[in-house]
C-alpha positions in Angstrom: -56.1 21.2 -57.6 -56.0 17.5 -57.2 -59.2 15.8 -56.0 -58.9 15.1 -52.3 -61.2 14.8 -49.3 -61.1 17.8 -46.9 -62.4 15.7 -44.0 -59.5 13.3 -44.3 -57.0 16.1 -44.6 -58.3 17.9 -41.5 -58.5 14.9 -39.3 -55.3 13.3 -40.4 -53.2 16.5 -40.0 -54.8 17.3 -36.6 -54.0 13.9 -35.3 -50.5 14.1 -36.8 -49.9 17.3 -34.8 -51.5 16.0 -31.6 -54.1 18.9 -31.6 -57.5 18.3 -30.0 -60.7 19.3 -31.8 -61.2 22.0 -29.2 -57.8 23.5 -29.9 -58.3 23.4 -33.7 -61.9 24.8 -33.5 -61.0 27.7 -31.3 -61.6 31.0 -33.1 -62.9 29.2 -36.3 -66.0 27.3 -35.4 -67.6 25.3 -32.6 -66.3 21.8 -31.8 -69.5 20.1 -33.1 -69.1 21.8 -36.5 -65.4 20.7 -36.7 -66.5 17.1 -35.9 -69.0 17.3 -38.8 -66.2 18.6 -41.1 -64.0 15.6 -40.1 -66.8 13.1 -40.6 -67.5 14.6 -44.0 -71.1 15.4 -43.0 -70.5 19.1 -43.6 -68.2 20.9 -46.1 -66.3 23.9 -44.7 -66.6 27.2 -46.5 -63.4 28.3 -48.3 -62.9 30.9 -45.6 -63.2 28.3 -42.8 -61.0 25.8 -44.6 -58.3 28.4 -45.2 -58.4 29.2 -41.5 -58.1 25.5 -40.6 -55.2 25.0 -43.1 -53.3 28.0 -41.5 -53.8 26.5 -38.1 -52.6 23.1 -39.3 -49.6 24.7 -40.9 -50.6 23.6 -44.4 -48.9 26.5 -46.2 -49.8 26.8 -49.8 -51.5 23.5 -49.8 -48.1 21.8 -49.8 -49.1 18.3 -48.7 -49.3 14.8 -49.9 -52.5 13.0 -49.0 -52.8 9.3 -48.2 -54.9 7.0 -50.3 -58.6 7.5 -49.9 -59.1 4.5 -47.6 -62.8 4.4 -48.3 -62.0 3.0 -51.8 -61.2 -0.4 -50.5 -62.5 -2.4 -47.6 -59.3 -2.2 -45.6 -55.7 -0.9 -45.8 -54.2 -4.4 -46.5 -55.8 -4.2 -50.0 -53.6 -1.2 -50.7 -50.5 -2.9 -49.6 -51.4 -6.0 -51.7 -52.2 -3.7 -54.7 -48.8 -2.1 -54.7 -47.0 -5.4 -54.2 -48.8 -7.0 -57.1 -48.1 -4.1 -59.4 -44.4 -4.1 -58.4 -44.0 -7.8 -59.1 -46.0 -7.5 -62.3 -47.8 -10.8 -61.5 -50.4 -10.4 -64.2 -52.3 -13.6 -63.3 -52.7 -12.4 -59.7 -53.7 -8.9 -60.9 -56.5 -10.4 -63.0 -57.7 -12.5 -60.1 -58.0 -9.4 -57.9 -59.2 -6.9 -60.5 -62.8 -7.8 -60.4 -63.0 -7.6 -56.6 -61.2 -4.2 -56.6 -63.4 -2.9 -59.4 -66.6 -3.7 -57.5 -65.3 -2.0 -54.4 -64.1 1.1 -56.2 -67.2 1.4 -58.4 -69.2 2.0 -55.2 -67.5 5.4 -55.2 -67.4 8.2 -57.8 -63.8 9.1 -57.0 -61.4 10.0 -59.7 -58.7 8.4 -57.7 -60.7 5.1 -57.8 -60.9 5.3 -61.5 -57.2 5.9 -61.7 -56.5 2.9 -59.5 -58.5 0.6 -61.8 -57.0 2.0 -65.0 -53.5 1.7 -63.6 -54.1 -2.0 -63.3 -55.8 -2.5 -66.6 -53.1 -0.9 -68.7 -50.4 -3.3 -67.4 -51.2 -5.4 -70.5 -49.3 -2.7 -72.5 -46.2 -2.6 -70.2 -44.1 -4.5 -72.8 -44.9 -1.7 -75.3 -43.4 1.4 -73.7 -44.9 3.9 -76.1 -48.4 2.6 -75.8 -48.1 2.2 -72.0 -46.9 5.8 -71.7 -49.9 7.1 -73.7 -52.3 5.2 -71.5 -50.6 6.4 -68.3 -50.8 10.0 -69.5 -54.6 9.6 -70.2 -54.9 8.5 -66.6 -53.0 11.4 -65.1 -55.1 13.9 -67.1 -58.2 12.8 -65.2 -56.9 14.7 -62.1 -54.1 16.9 -63.4 -55.6 18.6 -66.5 -52.6 20.9 -67.0 -50.3 17.9 -67.4 -48.5 18.0 -70.8 -45.6 15.6 -71.7 -44.0 15.5 -68.3 -44.7 19.1 -67.4 -47.3 20.1 -64.7 -47.9 22.8 -62.1 -46.7 22.2 -58.5 -49.3 24.6 -57.1 -51.6 21.8 -56.1 -52.2 19.0 -53.7 -50.9 15.6 -54.8 -52.3 12.4 -53.5 -50.4 9.1 -53.5 -52.1 7.7 -56.6 -51.0 10.7 -58.7 -47.4 10.3 -57.4 -47.4 6.6 -58.3 -48.7 7.4 -61.7 -46.2 10.2 -62.3 -43.4 7.8 -61.2 -44.7 5.2 -63.7 -44.8 7.9 -66.4 -41.2 8.9 -65.7 -40.0 5.3 -66.0 -42.0 4.9 -69.3 -40.3 8.0 -70.7 -36.9 6.6 -69.7 -37.7 3.3 -71.5 -38.8 5.4 -74.5 -35.4 7.0 -74.5 -36.8 10.4 -73.6 -34.5 10.7 -70.6 -34.7 14.5 -70.2 -38.5 14.3 -69.8 -38.1 11.5 -67.3 -35.6 13.6 -65.3 -37.8 16.7 -65.5 -40.7 14.9 -63.8 -38.4 13.8 -60.9 -36.9 17.3 -60.6 -40.3 18.8 -60.3 -41.5 16.3 -57.7 -38.3 16.6 -55.6 -38.9 20.3 -55.6 -42.4 19.7 -54.3 -41.2 17.3 -51.6 -38.7 19.9 -50.3 -41.5 22.3 -49.6 -44.2 19.8 -48.5 -45.2 20.2 -44.8 -47.5 17.2 -44.5 -46.4 13.8 -45.9 -47.9 10.8 -44.1 -46.6 8.2 -46.6 -42.9 8.2 -47.3 -42.4 5.1 -49.4 -43.4 6.7 -52.7 -41.2 9.7 -51.9 -38.2 7.5 -51.3 -39.1 5.4 -54.4 -39.1 8.5 -56.6 -35.8 9.8 -55.0 -34.1 6.4 -55.5 -35.2 6.3 -59.2 -34.0 9.9 -59.6 -30.6 9.1 -58.2 -30.4 6.0 -60.4 -31.1 8.0 -63.5 -28.6 10.6 -62.6 -25.9 8.0 -62.1 -26.7 6.2 -65.3 -26.3 9.6 -67.2 -22.9 10.1 -65.6 -23.9 12.8 -63.1 -22.4 11.0 -60.2 -21.9 13.9 -57.8 -25.5 15.0 -58.2 -26.6 11.4 -57.7 -24.6 11.1 -54.5 -26.1 14.4 -53.3 -29.6 13.1 -53.9 -28.7 9.9 -52.0 -27.4 11.9 -49.0 -30.7 13.8 -48.9 -32.5 10.5 -49.2 -30.7 9.2 -46.1 -31.8 12.3 -44.2 -35.4 11.9 -45.4 -35.4 8.2 -44.4 -34.1 9.0 -40.9 -36.7 11.8 -40.5 -39.6 9.7 -41.6 -38.8 6.4 -39.8 -37.7 4.6 -43.0 -34.3 3.4 -41.8 -34.6 0.0 -43.5 -34.5 1.9 -46.8 -31.1 3.3 -46.1 -29.3 0.3 -47.6 -30.5 1.5 -51.0 -29.0 4.9 -50.6 -25.7 3.5 -49.3 -25.5 1.1 -52.3 -26.2 3.9 -54.7 -23.5 6.1 -53.2 -21.0 3.2 -53.4 -21.9 2.5 -57.0 -21.4 6.1 -57.9 -18.0 6.2 -56.2 -17.0 3.1 -58.0 -17.9 4.7 -61.4 -15.9 7.7 -60.4 -13.0 5.5 -59.5 -13.2 3.8 -62.9 -13.1 7.1 -64.7 -10.3 8.6 -62.5 -8.3 5.5 -61.7 -8.4 6.5 -58.1 -7.9 3.7 -55.6 -9.1 6.0 -52.8 -12.5 6.4 -54.6 -12.6 2.7 -55.1 -12.0 2.0 -51.4 -14.7 4.6 -50.5 -17.1 2.7 -52.8 -16.3 -0.6 -51.1 -17.0 0.8 -47.7 -20.4 2.2 -48.7 -21.4 -1.0 -50.4 -20.3 -3.1 -47.4 -22.3 -0.7 -45.1 -25.3 -1.2 -47.4 -25.0 -5.0 -47.0 -24.6 -4.8 -43.2 -27.7 -2.5 -42.9 -29.6 -4.8 -45.1 -28.8 -7.8 -42.9 -29.7 -5.8 -39.8 -33.1 -4.9 -41.2 -33.6 -8.4 -42.6 -33.8 -7.3 -46.2 -34.8 -9.9 -48.8 -32.4 -12.6 -49.8 -32.4 -11.5 -53.4 -31.3 -7.9 -52.5 -28.6 -9.1 -50.1 -27.3 -11.7 -52.6 -27.1 -9.0 -55.3 -25.1 -6.7 -53.0 -22.8 -9.5 -51.9 -22.2 -10.6 -55.5 -21.3 -7.0 -56.5 -18.8 -6.8 -53.6 -17.2 -10.1 -54.6 -17.0 -9.3 -58.3 -15.8 -5.7 -58.1 -13.6 -5.6 -55.0 
């Protein structure tokens, strides 16, 4: 079981469902006790917690928890953290590292330790094998049954673990161990399909996009398109419409590869329409200039 905070889970899911404390507490405990659960003052017994989970429709603990917001002073630090990691701006990372370390060291959270270590090991990112080994050391802190891309799904995943597993899959791919990389994504997609409580959709979409990319690169174009269509449904369901341009571009790219293999002009025209739609949606949602320019260049060079 991943480390998570029951108080956060109870309160976040209750608010998500629009349930009052009185409604949730009925038949389980008194309202003042539930408030103490939510504040983290009192830990519910296993029996009480199971009853609360059933009432919150958290079947089989299938949920994805948000970052433990107590690790940092405010939510903007988390956004900044992921942006810096994505851009690999090592200088900026070093400038922020000490501040983050001081804030995180105030807690004893495993997630906090994973946050810091995920930053620290970026120095190895240009050496995929070393970077992979360091990432796997980090994930073992909270997923002890993890072993070379394999792990049990009978657990609660928090966002930190999902980000690390995504990093591990990318590292395996760079180490030319593509089957392990794909296996990680297959397991996570299976988890997402049965999850009933996901408050953060960006990492789910990031993982699904990477999975569709890998499938396409390995020539499994039909499966890649299937994942993209599911990604569009996921994006619409979770208010991530600006991300749809990624899915449309991937579908178009796959159809273009199919047209190259088959010589079909029909498939090529289908590819053009999807990629043009990707560009149009990107413009509508004010996507970055770099992304739009890349799509436009692809359209101009290919079609």
